[in-house]
C-alpha positions in Angstrom: 0.0 0.0 0.0 1.3 3.5 -0.9 2.3 5.5 2.2 2.8 9.2 2.5 4.4 11.1 5.4 2.2 13.7 7.2 5.0 16.1 6.6 4.8 15.8 2.8 4.2 19.0 0.7 4.1 19.6 -3.0 7.0 21.8 -4.1 6.8 23.9 -7.2 8.8 26.7 -8.9 9.6 30.0 -7.1 9.6 28.3 -3.7 5.9 27.4 -4.0 4.7 25.0 -1.4 1.2 23.4 -1.4 0.4 21.7 1.8 -1.6 18.5 1.8 -4.7 17.5 3.9 -4.6 14.4 6.0 -5.1 11.5 3.6 -5.9 7.8 4.3 -2.4 6.9 3.0 -0.9 8.8 5.9 -2.9 6.9 8.6 -2.7 3.5 10.2 -5.2 0.8 9.5 -7.6 2.0 12.1 -7.6 5.7 11.0 -6.8 6.9 14.5 -3.0 7.5 14.2 -0.4 8.3 11.6 1.0 5.4 9.6 4.4 6.3 11.0 3.2 5.5 14.5 2.7 9.0 15.8 -0.6 10.3 17.1 -2.8 12.7 15.2 -1.7 16.3 15.7 -3.1 18.3 18.6 -3.7 22.0 18.0 -4.0 25.2 20.0 -6.1 28.1 18.8 -7.0 31.4 20.5 -9.3 34.2 19.2 -9.0 37.4 21.1 -12.0 39.8 21.2 -10.8 43.4 21.9 -13.9 44.5 23.9 -15.6 44.1 27.2 -19.1 42.8 27.7 -20.8 46.1 28.6 -20.5 49.8 27.7 -19.6 52.4 30.3 -23.3 53.0 31.0 -24.6 49.5 31.3 -24.5 46.5 33.6 -26.4 44.1 31.4 -25.4 42.3 28.2 -26.7 39.7 25.7 -23.9 37.1 25.8 -23.9 35.2 29.1 -26.4 32.3 29.2 -29.0 32.3 31.9 -29.0 28.5 32.1 -26.0 26.3 33.1 -25.0 22.8 32.0 -25.6 21.2 28.6 -28.1 22.7 26.2 -27.6 26.2 27.5 -29.8 29.0 26.2 -28.4 31.0 23.2 -28.5 34.7 24.0 -28.5 37.2 21.1 -24.8 37.9 21.2 -24.0 34.2 21.0 -26.5 33.5 18.2 -23.7 32.8 15.6 -22.9 29.6 17.6 -26.4 28.4 16.6 -26.3 29.9 13.1 -23.1 27.9 12.3 -24.4 24.8 14.2 -21.5 24.6 16.6 -23.2 25.4 20.0 -22.8 21.7 20.9 -19.1 22.0 20.1 -18.5 25.1 22.2 -18.5 25.5 26.0 -19.1 28.9 27.6 -17.5 29.7 30.9 -18.7 32.8 32.8 -17.8 34.5 36.1 -14.0 34.7 35.5 -12.1 37.4 37.3 -8.7 39.1 37.2 -8.0 41.5 40.1 -6.6 45.0 39.9 -4.4 44.1 42.8 -0.8 42.9 43.4 -1.8 39.2 43.4 -1.1 36.3 41.1 -2.3 37.3 37.6 -3.3 40.7 38.9 -2.8 44.1 37.2 -1.8 47.5 38.6 -5.1 49.5 38.3 -4.5 50.5 34.6 -7.1 48.5 32.8 -6.1 49.0 29.2 -2.4 49.2 29.9 -1.9 46.2 32.2 -5.0 43.9 32.4 -4.5 42.5 28.9 -0.9 41.6 29.7 -2.0 39.9 32.9 -4.7 37.8 31.2 -2.6 36.7 28.2 0.5 35.8 30.4 -1.1 34.7 33.7 1.5 37.0 35.3 0.9 40.1 37.5 1.5 43.2 35.4 2.5 46.8 36.1 4.1 46.2 39.6 7.7 46.0 38.4 9.9 46.9 35.5 8.7 49.2 32.7 5.0 49.3 32.4 4.9 49.1 28.7 6.4 45.6 28.7 4.5 42.4 29.3 5.9 40.4 32.2 5.9 37.0 30.7 5.3 34.8 27.6 1.8 34.8 26.1 -0.1 31.5 26.1 0.7 30.7 22.5 4.4 30.9 23.2 4.1 28.7 26.3 2.2 26.2 24.2 4.9 26.4 21.6 7.7 25.6 24.1 5.8 22.7 25.6 4.4 21.2 22.4 7.5 21.8 20.4 5.8 21.0 17.1 8.1 20.1 14.2 5.9 22.0 11.7 6.7 24.4 8.9 5.6 27.3 11.0 6.1 27.1 14.8 3.1 29.4 15.2 1.0 32.0 13.3 -0.4 35.3 14.6 -3.0 37.0 12.5 -5.1 40.1 13.2 -8.5 41.0 11.8 -8.1 44.8 11.7 -5.4 46.2 9.4 -4.4 49.0 11.8 -1.0 48.4 13.5 1.0 50.1 16.2 -1.1 49.3 19.3 -0.9 46.6 21.9 -0.5 43.0 20.7 -1.8 39.8 22.3 1.3 37.7 21.7 4.6 38.2 23.6 8.1 36.6 23.3 11.3 36.7 25.3 14.0 39.2 24.3 17.1 40.9 25.7 16.6 43.9 27.9 17.9 47.4 27.2 20.6 49.0 29.3 19.3 49.2 32.9 16.8 46.4 32.4 17.1 42.7 33.4 18.9 40.5 30.9 15.7 38.7 30.0 12.5 40.7 29.3 9.5 40.3 27.1 8.2 42.1 24.0 5.2 42.2 21.8 5.1 40.1 18.6 3.8 41.9 15.5 0.7 40.3 14.0 0.2 39.6 10.3 -2.6 41.9 9.2 -2.6 41.2 5.5 -4.5 38.1 4.2 -2.6 38.2 0.9 0.8 38.2 2.7 -0.4 35.5 5.0 -1.4 33.4 2.0 2.0 34.0 0.3 3.8 33.0 3.5 1.9 29.7 3.7 2.4 28.8 0.0 5.8 30.2 -0.9 7.6 30.3 2.4 7.9 34.1 2.1 9.0 35.8 5.4 7.7 39.4 5.8 10.5 41.9 5.4 12.5 43.0 8.4 16.1 44.3 8.1 16.7 42.5 4.8 16.1 44.0 1.4 12.4 44.7 0.9 11.1 42.0 -1.5 7.8 43.9 -2.0 7.9 44.1 -5.8 8.7 40.4 -6.2 6.1 39.6 -3.6 3.4 41.5 -5.5 4.3 39.7 -8.7 4.1 36.3 -7.0 0.7 37.2 -5.6 -0.7 37.3 -9.2 0.4 33.7 -9.8 -1.1 30.4 -8.8 0.7 28.1 -6.4 -1.2 25.2 -7.9 0.1 26.0 -11.4 3.6 26.0 -10.1 3.2 22.6 -8.5 1.0 21.1 -11.2 3.3 18.3 -12.3 3.8 17.1 -8.8 0.1 17.2 -8.1 -0.6 15.1 -11.1 2.1 12.6 -10.1 0.7 12.3 -6.6 -2.9 11.9 -7.8 -1.8 8.9 -10.0 -0.6 7.1 -6.9 -3.6 7.7 -4.6 -6.7 5.6 -4.0 -10.1 6.9 -5.0 -11.0 8.2 -1.5 -7.7 10.1 -1.2 -8.0 11.5 -4.7 -11.4 12.9 -3.8 -10.1 14.4 -0.6 -7.1 16.0 -2.4 -9.3 17.3 -5.2 -11.6 19.0 -2.7 -8.6 20.5 -0.9 -7.0 21.8 -4.1 -10.4 23.3 -5.1 -10.4 25.2 -1.8 -6.9 26.4 -2.3 -7.8 27.6 -5.8 -10.9 29.4 -4.6 -8.9 31.1 -1.9 -6.3 32.3 -4.4 -9.1 33.6 -6.6 -10.8 35.5 -3.8 -7.5 37.1 -2.7 -6.8 38.2 -6.3 -10.4 39.3 -7.0 -9.8 42.9 -5.9 -7.8 43.6 -9.1 -9.6 41.3 -11.6 -8.3 38.2 -13.5 -4.6 38.5 -14.4 -2.8 36.0 -16.5 0.2 34.2 -14.9 2.2 35.5 -17.9 1.9 39.1 -16.9 5.1 40.8 -15.9 5.5 43.2 -13.0 1.9 44.3 -12.7 2.6 46.8 -9.9 -0.9 46.6 -8.7 -0.2 46.9 -5.0 -1.8 44.8 -2.4 -4.5 42.3 -3.2 -6.1 42.6 0.2 -9.8 43.5 0.0 -10.3 47.2 -0.7 -11.9 49.5 1.8 -15.7 49.7 1.6 -15.4 53.5 2.1 -12.8 56.0 3.3 -10.9 54.5 6.2 -13.4 51.7 6.7 -11.9 48.3 5.8 -13.9 45.5 4.4 -13.7 43.6 7.7 -16.1 40.9 6.6 -14.0 39.9 3.5 -10.8 40.1 5.5 -12.2 38.0 8.2 -13.4 35.3 5.9 -9.9 35.1 4.2 -8.3 34.6 7.6 -10.9 31.9 8.5 -10.0 30.0 5.4 -6.2 30.5 5.9 -6.5 29.2 9.5 -8.5 26.2 8.4 -5.9 25.5 5.6 -2.9 25.9 7.9 -4.3 23.4 10.4 -5.6 21.0 7.8 -2.2 20.9 6.1 -0.4 20.6 9.4 1.7 23.7 8.5 1.4 24.8 12.1 -0.4 23.7 15.3 -0.5 27.0 17.1 -2.5 30.0 15.9 -3.6 33.2 17.6 -6.2 35.5 15.9 -6.3 39.0 17.4 -9.2 41.4 16.8 -7.3 44.7 16.8 -3.9 46.0 17.7 -4.9 48.2 20.6 -6.6 45.3 22.5 -9.7 47.4 22.9 -9.9 48.2 19.2 -9.3 51.9 19.8 -10.0 53.0 16.2 -11.2 49.8 14.6 -13.9 50.6 12.0 -16.5 48.2 10.6 -19.5 48.9 8.4 -21.7 47.4 11.1 -20.7 50.1 13.7 -19.2 52.9 11.6 -22.3 54.9 12.0 -21.4 55.1 15.7 -17.6 55.5 15.3 -14.6 53.5 16.4 -14.9 50.4 18.5 -13.4 51.8 21.7 -14.2 55.4 22.4 -17.6 55.5 20.6 -19.0 51.9 20.7 -17.8 51.0 24.2 -17.9 54.2 26.0 -20.5 56.6 24.5 -23.0 54.3 22.7 -25.9 52.2 23.9 -25.4 48.6 24.9 -27.1 47.2 21.7 -24.3 48.7 19.6 -21.6 46.8 21.6 -23.7 43.7 21.6 -23.8 43.8 17.8 -20.0 44.3 17.7 -19.4 41.4 20.0 -21.8 39.2 18.0 -19.6 39.9 14.9 -16.4 38.7 16.7 -18.2 35.6 17.9 -19.4 35.0 14.4 -15.8 34.9 13.1 -14.9 32.5 15.9 -17.9 30.3 15.1 -16.9 30.2 11.5 -13.5 29.0 12.4 -14.9 26.3 14.7 -17.3 25.2 12.0 -14.5 25.1 9.4 -12.4 22.9 11.6 -15.4 20.7 12.3 -16.0 20.3 8.6 -12.4 19.2 7.9 -12.1 15.4 8.1 -9.1 14.0 9.9 -8.6 10.3 10.7 -12.0 8.9 11.9 -13.1 12.3 13.0 -12.3 15.9 12.2 -9.7 18.6 12.9 -11.8 20.2 15.7 -11.7 16.8 17.5 -8.0 17.4 17.9 -8.1 21.1 18.7 -8.5 23.3 21.8 -10.1 26.5 20.3 -10.4 29.4 22.7 -12.3 32.7 22.6 -11.1 35.2 25.1 -12.3 38.8 25.6 -10.3 41.8 26.9 -12.8 42.5 29.7 -16.0 41.5 31.4 -18.4 43.7 33.3 -18.1 45.5 36.6 -21.3 45.3 38.5 -20.2 47.5 41.5 -18.0 50.6 41.7 -15.4 48.5 43.7 -11.7 49.4 43.0 -10.8 45.9 44.1 -13.0 44.3 41.4 -12.5 46.7 38.5 -9.6 48.8 37.0 -9.1 52.5 37.0 -10.8 53.1 40.4 -13.8 50.8 39.7 -16.2 53.4 38.4 -16.5 52.2 34.8 -18.1 48.8 34.3 -16.4 48.6 30.9 -13.0 48.8 32.5 -13.2 45.5 34.4 -12.1 41.9 34.1 -14.8 40.9 36.5 -17.7 38.5 35.4 -15.7 37.8 32.3 -16.9 35.2 29.7 -14.8 32.9 27.5 -15.3 29.9 25.3 -13.5 26.7 24.5 -14.3 24.4 21.6 -13.0 21.0 20.6 -12.8 17.5 22.1 -9.0 17.0 22.3 -7.8 15.4 25.5 -11.2 14.5 26.9 -12.9 17.9 26.6 -16.6 17.6 26.8 -18.1 20.7 24.9 -21.5 22.1 24.7 -22.0 23.3 28.2 -22.2 26.5 30.2 -20.1 26.5 33.3 -20.8 29.4 35.7 -17.9 30.2 38.0 -19.5 33.3 39.6 -18.2 33.7 43.1 -15.1 31.5 42.6 -12.8 34.2 41.3 -11.0 31.9 38.9 -8.6 33.8 36.6 -9.3 34.0 32.9 -5.9 32.4 32.2 -7.4 29.3 33.7 -9.1 28.9 30.3 -5.6 28.6 28.7 -4.3 26.2 31.4 -7.4 24.1 30.8 -6.6 24.0 27.1 -3.0 23.1 28.0 -4.3 20.1 30.0 -6.4 19.0 27.1 -3.3 19.2 24.9 -1.3 17.0 27.3 1.1 19.7 28.5 1.7 21.3 31.9 -1.4 23.3 32.9 0.3 26.4 34.1 0.6 29.9 32.6 2.8 32.4 34.5 1.4 32.4 38.1 -1.8 30.7 37.2 -2.3 26.9 37.4 -5.0 24.3 37.5 -7.9 23.5 35.2 -11.7 23.9 35.0 -12.7 20.3 35.8 -16.2 20.7 34.6 -15.0 21.1 31.0 -13.8 17.5 31.1 -17.0 16.2 32.6 -20.1 14.9 30.9 -22.3 15.2 34.1 
């Protein structure tokens, strides 16, 4: 019987790589492990929503279920879970809490400046060192160290909004400046361009840093088809596959081609024979002045994430919502009549406007969960082997208590009290489809990440936070 390594890719001209989906010829006879003897890959995914649950003038919201356990009620903000038929694959956890105090995982009063660092690293923030630095590794980097996946890309970090320059949600170790400790931490820049993200996956392109800027060559390559470059190898592989694997590969290649066409659609059809078109970026054009086509951008990232996991190009992906954590100036056609996501939508608008914005972020997450669920792998699907998190910047402050909310406690939007998060997938014994209320227990939001770590078979600690949410592994 013809066997193929899970690491196999199709290489074409100009450095083109076409990743392959999991095929039967890569599996053992039972379809539950790789033919080489290794287990099916486990994956970590986190979507970060750059908002709180409530506006500055509200204490109620439309996300948190009123019923606990399995078959929880779907509130209006969570409606995308039902729309994409994944509510049974997603658990909702409410009542999480990060304290604005000098305690494990706490933050030093400054909600926007320090609370996100504390949540994403599980380490108290703002009490030592320079305040603009995170005080530890973000969860994805901890997962990277412990999983140590031998994949083409150690991790991927994408961002929905194209604006850059704010606060990121991923942090790595670096060397301190003069006067700092030898080891400190810095933010990682997110990839905000779907077209560059596509090129990175299929040609091995590395975004320019200090090296000579390859932008002109990059733009030329974006007009070309990775499948065309690898055509001969695709045909040779198809000739060796069985009928089921040929059908799987054909479906996969069709999705790749459709993705290429959507990325290039902003400039119309261009022949691969064209030379140096100088057409600029192929990212979706803005729908109006300074208003990105967030919907088109989001769908491209959804498909890229599905493709990267399905092809085992990486096993760790973070998807940020906006660079400033709270989406300071993030514009979207759905809320542009109000203004930017932070100052206007969260602080000066009515609660229904923020509910609508949060529903959109949940819709993007639900699409990703649905895409992974629809991707076969072994005797199940990719979601079965994934821990897929959804974490928000804040929760809702119900009292003006400076020990429960940041910035003195007077703004319910500036709080990581009563926070809500989600976890999808069945990896490591996770039992999804339930609402777990932790109100009154003051468990840190980072416990969602440590629970995902436990499911992935790695040490369930993040910074100063340890332990798991046991209910997420229980069917009763």
